[in-house]
C-alpha positions as CSV (number, residue, x, y, z in Angstrom):
1,M,159.1,23.8,79.2
2,A,158.1,25.0,83.1
3,S,156.0,27.7,81.0
4,H,154.2,25.1,79.4
5,A,153.7,23.2,82.9
6,H,152.9,26.9,83.9
7,E,150.3,27.4,81.5
8,E,148.8,23.7,82.0
9,E,148.1,24.4,85.7
10,S,146.9,27.7,84.9
11,D,144.4,25.6,82.9
12,D,143.5,23.3,85.1
13,G,142.6,26.4,87.7
14,M,140.1,27.6,85.1
15,D,138.3,24.4,84.4
16,E,137.7,23.7,87.9
17,F,136.5,27.2,88.2
18,M,133.9,26.8,85.6
19,E,133.1,23.2,86.9
20,K,132.4,24.6,90.1
21,F,130.4,27.7,87.9
22,K,127.8,25.1,87.0
23,T,127.1,23.1,90.2
24,C,127.3,26.5,92.2
25,K,125.4,29.2,89.8
26,Y,127.0,32.6,90.7
27,Q,124.5,34.2,92.9
28,N,124.9,38.3,91.7
29,A,123.8,37.7,88.5
30,F,121.5,39.7,85.8
31,S,118.6,37.4,85.1
32,E,116.3,38.2,82.8
33,S,114.2,40.0,85.0
34,N,116.7,42.3,86.5
35,W,118.7,43.3,84.1
36,E,117.2,46.4,84.0
37,E,117.3,47.4,87.5
38,E,120.7,46.0,88.3
39,F,122.4,48.5,84.7
40,D,120.7,51.1,86.4
41,K,122.8,50.6,89.4
42,V,126.0,51.0,87.4
43,P,127.1,55.2,86.9
44,M,127.7,54.6,83.2
45,F,123.9,53.2,82.4
46,M,121.9,55.1,85.1
47,K,119.1,57.0,83.5
48,S,118.6,59.6,86.9
49,A,120.9,60.0,89.2
50,P,119.5,59.3,93.1
51,E,117.9,62.3,94.8
52,D,120.3,61.6,98.4
53,I,123.8,59.9,97.3
54,D,124.5,57.2,100.4
55,P,128.2,56.6,100.2
56,I,127.0,52.9,101.4
57,K,125.0,52.0,99.2
58,H,126.3,54.2,96.2
59,P,130.3,53.7,97.1
60,D,131.0,54.7,93.0
61,L,128.8,57.6,93.0
62,A,129.7,59.3,95.9
63,C,133.6,58.5,94.7
64,I,132.4,60.6,91.7
65,Q,130.8,63.2,93.5
66,S,133.9,63.7,96.0
67,I,135.9,64.3,92.5
68,I,133.2,67.2,91.2
69,H,133.3,68.6,94.4
70,A,136.7,68.2,95.4
71,D,137.7,71.1,98.2
72,D,142.2,70.8,96.4
73,R,140.6,72.1,93.1
74,P,140.6,76.0,92.2
75,P,137.7,78.0,93.0
76,E,136.8,78.9,90.1
77,E,137.3,75.3,88.7
78,Q,134.6,74.2,91.7
79,A,132.8,77.0,90.5
80,K,132.6,76.7,86.9
81,S,131.9,72.3,87.6
82,L,128.9,73.6,90.0
83,K,127.4,75.9,87.5
84,D,127.5,72.9,84.8
85,E,126.4,71.0,87.4
86,G,123.3,73.0,87.9
87,N,122.6,73.7,83.7
88,D,122.3,70.1,83.6
89,Y,119.6,69.9,86.3
90,F,117.9,73.0,84.9
91,K,117.6,70.7,81.0
92,E,115.7,68.7,83.3
93,K,113.8,71.0,84.7
94,N,114.9,70.0,88.2
95,Y,114.7,74.0,88.9
96,Q,115.0,73.6,92.9
97,K,118.6,71.7,92.9
98,A,119.9,74.1,89.9
99,I,119.4,76.2,92.6
100,V,121.5,74.6,94.8
101,S,124.1,74.2,92.4
102,Y,124.3,77.5,91.2
103,T,124.4,78.9,95.1
104,A,126.9,76.3,96.1
105,G,128.8,78.2,93.0
106,L,129.1,81.7,94.3
107,K,129.9,80.3,97.6
108,K,132.9,79.4,96.4
109,N,134.0,83.2,96.0
110,S,135.8,82.8,92.6
111,A,137.6,86.1,91.7
112,N,135.9,85.6,87.9
113,S,133.6,88.1,88.1
114,D,132.2,86.8,84.2
115,L,131.5,83.7,86.2
116,N,130.0,84.7,89.0
117,A,127.5,87.1,87.2
118,V,126.7,84.2,85.0
119,L,126.0,81.7,88.5
120,Y,123.5,85.3,89.1
121,T,121.6,85.1,86.1
122,N,121.0,81.5,85.9
123,R,119.9,80.9,89.5
124,A,117.8,84.2,88.5
125,A,116.9,82.0,85.4
126,A,116.0,79.0,88.1
127,H,114.0,81.3,90.4
128,F,111.9,82.7,87.6
129,H,110.8,79.2,86.6
130,L,109.7,78.8,89.7
131,G,107.9,81.9,90.8
132,N,110.1,82.9,93.1
133,M,110.5,86.5,90.8
134,R,111.6,88.4,94.0
135,S,115.1,86.2,94.8
136,A,115.1,86.1,90.6
137,L,114.7,89.9,90.5
138,N,117.3,90.3,93.6
139,D,120.1,87.5,91.4
140,A,119.5,89.4,88.3
141,T,120.4,93.1,89.5
142,A,123.6,91.2,91.7
143,A,124.7,90.1,88.4
144,W,124.7,93.4,86.3
145,K,126.4,95.3,89.6
146,L,128.4,91.9,88.7
147,K,128.9,92.8,84.9
148,P,126.7,96.5,84.3
149,G,125.9,95.1,80.4
150,H,124.7,92.0,81.1
151,I,122.0,91.4,78.2
152,K,121.1,88.1,80.3
153,A,120.2,90.0,83.5
154,A,118.5,93.2,81.9
155,I,116.2,90.9,80.2
156,R,116.0,88.6,82.8
157,G,115.6,91.8,85.6
158,A,113.0,93.3,83.2
159,Q,111.1,90.1,82.7
160,C,110.2,89.9,87.0
161,C,109.2,93.7,87.4
162,M,107.4,92.7,84.2
163,E,105.0,89.3,85.8
164,L,105.5,91.9,89.3
165,R,103.2,94.3,87.4
166,N,105.6,97.1,87.9
167,P,106.3,98.6,84.4
168,T,108.3,101.4,85.6
169,D,111.3,99.0,86.2
170,A,110.7,97.1,83.9
171,L,111.1,100.1,81.6
172,R,114.5,101.1,83.4
173,W,115.7,97.5,82.9
174,C,114.6,98.0,79.0
175,D,116.4,101.4,78.8
176,E,119.5,100.6,80.4
177,G,120.3,97.1,78.4
178,L,119.5,98.8,75.0
179,K,122.0,101.2,75.7
180,V,124.8,98.3,75.4
181,Q,122.5,96.3,72.6
182,P,120.2,98.7,71.5
183,T,119.1,96.3,68.4
184,D,118.6,93.3,71.1
185,K,114.9,92.3,69.7
186,K,113.9,90.7,73.4
187,L,114.6,94.1,75.0
188,Q,112.6,95.4,72.6
189,E,109.1,93.1,72.5
190,L,110.0,93.7,76.3
191,R,109.8,97.4,76.3
192,A,106.8,98.0,74.0
193,T,105.0,95.7,76.3
194,A,106.1,97.4,79.1
195,D,105.7,100.3,78.0
196,K,102.1,99.6,76.6
197,Q,101.6,98.5,80.9
198,K,102.2,101.5,82.0
199,R,100.2,103.3,79.9
200,A,97.0,101.1,81.0
201,A,97.7,101.2,84.5
202,E,98.4,105.3,84.6
203,R,94.8,105.0,82.4
204,D,93.6,102.9,85.3
205,A,94.8,105.3,88.4
206,R,92.9,108.4,86.6
207,K,90.0,106.6,86.1
208,A,90.5,105.1,90.1
209,K,90.8,108.6,90.9
210,A,88.3,110.3,88.8
211,K,85.5,107.9,90.5
212,E,86.8,108.5,93.9
213,K,87.0,111.5,93.5
214,K,83.1,111.4,91.9
215,E,81.7,109.3,94.7
216,Q,83.0,112.1,97.2
217,N,81.0,114.1,95.2
218,E,77.8,112.2,95.4
219,R,78.4,111.2,99.1
220,G,78.3,115.0,100.1
221,A,75.3,115.8,98.2
222,L,73.6,112.8,99.8
223,L,74.3,113.5,103.2
224,A,73.6,117.5,103.0
225,A,70.7,116.2,101.0
226,I,69.5,114.1,104.6
227,K,71.1,116.7,106.6
228,E,68.6,119.0,105.2
229,R,65.7,117.2,105.5
230,G,66.5,116.3,109.3
231,I,66.2,113.3,108.7
232,R,67.5,111.0,112.0
233,L,70.0,107.9,111.8
234,L,71.0,105.4,114.7
235,K,74.7,105.8,114.7
236,P,75.8,101.6,114.2
237,K,77.2,100.1,117.9
238,K,80.5,99.3,116.2
239,A,81.2,103.6,115.8
240,Q,79.8,104.1,119.5
241,H,83.0,104.8,122.2
242,K,82.2,101.5,124.6
243,G,81.1,103.3,128.3
244,S,80.2,106.3,126.5
245,D,77.4,108.3,128.7
246,S,76.3,110.5,125.7
247,K,72.7,111.0,126.0
248,D,70.9,112.6,122.5
249,D,68.3,115.7,122.0
250,D,65.7,113.5,123.9
251,G,67.8,112.9,127.3
252,D,67.9,108.8,125.8
253,E,71.1,106.4,126.0
254,G,72.9,106.7,122.4
255,S,73.8,108.5,119.6
256,T,72.1,109.5,116.3
257,A,74.6,110.1,113.8
258,T,75.7,113.7,113.1
259,M,77.3,115.2,109.7
260,A,80.7,114.3,111.0
261,E,79.9,110.9,111.7
262,L,77.2,109.6,108.9
263,S,80.2,107.4,106.7
264,L,78.5,104.2,104.4
265,D,78.4,101.9,108.0
266,G,75.5,104.3,108.7
267,L,73.9,104.5,105.4
268,S,74.5,101.7,103.7
269,S,72.3,98.3,104.4
270,Q,73.6,96.9,101.0
271,E,75.1,93.3,103.2
272,V,71.5,92.7,104.1
273,T,69.4,93.8,101.8
274,G,71.6,94.8,98.1
275,A,70.5,98.3,98.4
276,Q,71.0,101.8,100.0
277,V,69.6,105.0,99.8
278,Y,70.5,107.9,96.9
279,L,69.8,110.7,95.2
280,D,69.0,111.1,92.2
281,E,69.3,113.7,89.6
282,Q,66.4,115.4,90.5
283,G,67.4,115.7,94.2
284,V,64.8,113.7,95.2
285,L,66.1,110.3,97.8
286,H,65.0,107.0,97.3
287,W,65.0,104.6,100.0
288,P,66.0,100.3,101.0
289,V,62.4,99.8,102.7
290,L,61.0,96.4,104.7
291,F,57.9,95.6,105.5
292,L,57.6,92.9,107.6
293,Y,55.0,90.9,108.4
294,P,54.9,89.4,112.1
295,E,51.7,87.2,112.2
296,H,53.7,85.2,109.5
297,R,56.6,86.0,110.1
298,Q,57.6,87.7,106.6
299,T,59.1,90.0,105.0
300,D,59.1,92.5,101.5
301,F,61.5,94.8,100.7
302,V,61.2,97.8,98.5
303,S,65.0,98.6,96.8
304,A,64.3,102.4,95.9
305,F,61.3,103.5,97.7
306,C,61.2,107.3,96.3
307,E,60.6,109.1,99.6
308,N,57.8,111.4,97.4
309,S,55.8,108.4,97.3
310,S,52.7,107.1,99.7
311,F,52.7,104.3,101.1
312,I,49.4,103.0,99.2
313,E,51.1,103.5,96.6
314,H,53.0,100.4,97.1
315,L,50.6,98.3,99.0
316,T,48.7,98.3,96.4
317,V,50.7,96.7,93.9
318,M,51.9,94.3,96.6
319,F,48.5,93.6,97.2
320,G,46.5,93.7,94.2
321,E,44.6,91.2,92.5
322,E,47.9,88.8,93.7
323,L,48.5,87.9,97.1
324,P,50.9,86.6,98.4
325,P,50.8,82.6,98.8
326,W,51.0,82.7,102.4
327,D,48.0,84.5,102.9
328,T,45.7,81.5,103.0
329,D,42.8,84.1,104.6
330,R,43.4,86.4,101.9
331,K,43.4,89.4,104.5
332,Y,46.2,91.0,103.4
333,K,44.0,93.9,101.3
334,P,45.3,97.0,101.0
335,E,41.8,98.3,103.0
336,N,42.6,96.1,105.8
337,L,46.7,97.3,106.5
338,Q,47.4,98.9,109.6
339,L,51.3,100.4,109.1
340,F,53.2,100.7,112.3
341,L,56.4,102.1,112.3
342,E,59.3,101.4,115.5
343,D,60.9,103.6,117.6
344,H,64.3,101.9,117.6
345,K,65.3,104.7,120.5
346,K,62.1,104.2,122.9
347,G,59.9,100.8,121.8
348,H,57.5,102.8,120.9
349,L,54.8,102.5,117.9
350,Y,53.6,105.2,115.5
351,E,50.7,104.0,113.3
352,V,51.4,105.5,109.9
353,N,48.6,107.0,107.9
354,L,48.5,105.1,103.9
355,E,47.6,108.3,101.9
356,T,51.4,109.5,104.1
357,S,54.8,110.4,101.6
358,L,57.5,108.0,103.0
359,L,59.5,111.5,103.6
360,D,56.7,113.1,105.9
361,I,57.2,110.0,108.0
362,L,61.2,110.2,108.6
363,Q,61.1,113.2,109.0
364,C,58.7,112.1,111.8
365,P,60.4,112.9,115.9
366,G,60.0,109.5,116.9
367,C,62.0,107.7,113.5
368,F,65.2,107.2,113.5
369,I,67.0,105.0,111.0
370,K,68.7,101.8,111.3
371,E,71.0,100.3,109.0
372,G,70.3,102.7,106.7
373,T,66.8,100.7,105.8
374,P,63.8,102.3,107.2
375,S,61.0,98.7,108.1
376,F,57.5,99.1,109.4
377,I,55.6,96.9,110.0
378,I,52.0,95.6,108.6
379,L,49.2,94.0,110.4
380,V,45.6,92.4,109.7
381,K,43.2,95.4,111.2
382,G,41.0,93.9,114.1
383,S,42.5,90.7,113.9
384,P,43.2,88.5,116.8
385,F,47.2,88.8,116.5
386,C,47.0,91.9,115.9
387,K,45.0,93.3,119.3
388,Q,47.9,90.8,120.7
389,F,50.0,92.0,119.1
390,L,49.9,95.9,120.5
391,S,48.2,94.8,123.5
392,G,50.9,96.8,126.6
393,K,52.6,98.3,123.6
394,K,52.8,102.2,124.0
395,V,50.6,103.8,120.1
396,H,51.3,106.9,118.6
397,R,48.2,107.2,116.6
398,Q,48.7,110.1,113.6
399,K,45.6,112.5,114.3
């Protein structure tokens, strides 16, 4: 009877609760709009774990994490749990977190060398997918040292060496792995690719060496040809020593480039003009030549002016039937032109006979080639600008 009375009391209490529930709605209840969000807060139904687990916001998750990482478990068990955690991150392609888990597992210093080798190879795989080839190679090496004959370590080591363009070491990794498993298809494929890459690298190295030797020979022949002709090059400013008191043969300060000092810097004008002097198969020099028209602030450029050609040959082509658009007065005709060479050391001008060859001019005492490109000034003979330009300048005229 007492029991029956207690049940009635209990029922009465539930009735009171239900009546209260009708009038005072449960504040934390799910609604149609937020039920998915609320479910995602429950560890069992979470689609993904938060980046950082706050014990206050996520006490349940913090509890689960503390169980996983509990320090009272044996190191091997802890390391295995961390390995599994890293594998889960790896499957989600979250390689950074996978590396953190594998690293934490290794820090447990488990006595199980096989497990540690797996942690190293797995971390190597995560590093590999992030492009950290050096770190991946280091982990593969550590795994192989712990467990010689670990095929996954050999495969990963070979792959890293291939990415690092080191086919020789890749072949070594493949050979070590194939000693353990001679029929492993992945290692066989990697070895074939590494061997092909190594042969290609050796071939490229031979070609580069042959090309370098050829260029050195050509350079030597070019410098010898310039020296033989007595052509003088101005030493580039950056090649001159600051504070130098040296004087050239004429007693002027500065220096001309000697045979030992000649270099690409002294001969090449490629940065400015895209061309440089070269020696053809017949032993003839071809120079890049610049023509300056100060009256109109214009220039012309001949990329390969044969040393045996005369100036009139080029001027006849440059100022033939079709005159340049800037020559509005139609004055620049071959018969009206005067050509001058500037002495870059003394500032004097030398008038050039248009019938003269380029070689004859380059061999003149006052000719010093600057930046590998002979340059000449062209004026209209007797024009007001010509008279004004030449006034006050010392001009040497050919006899």
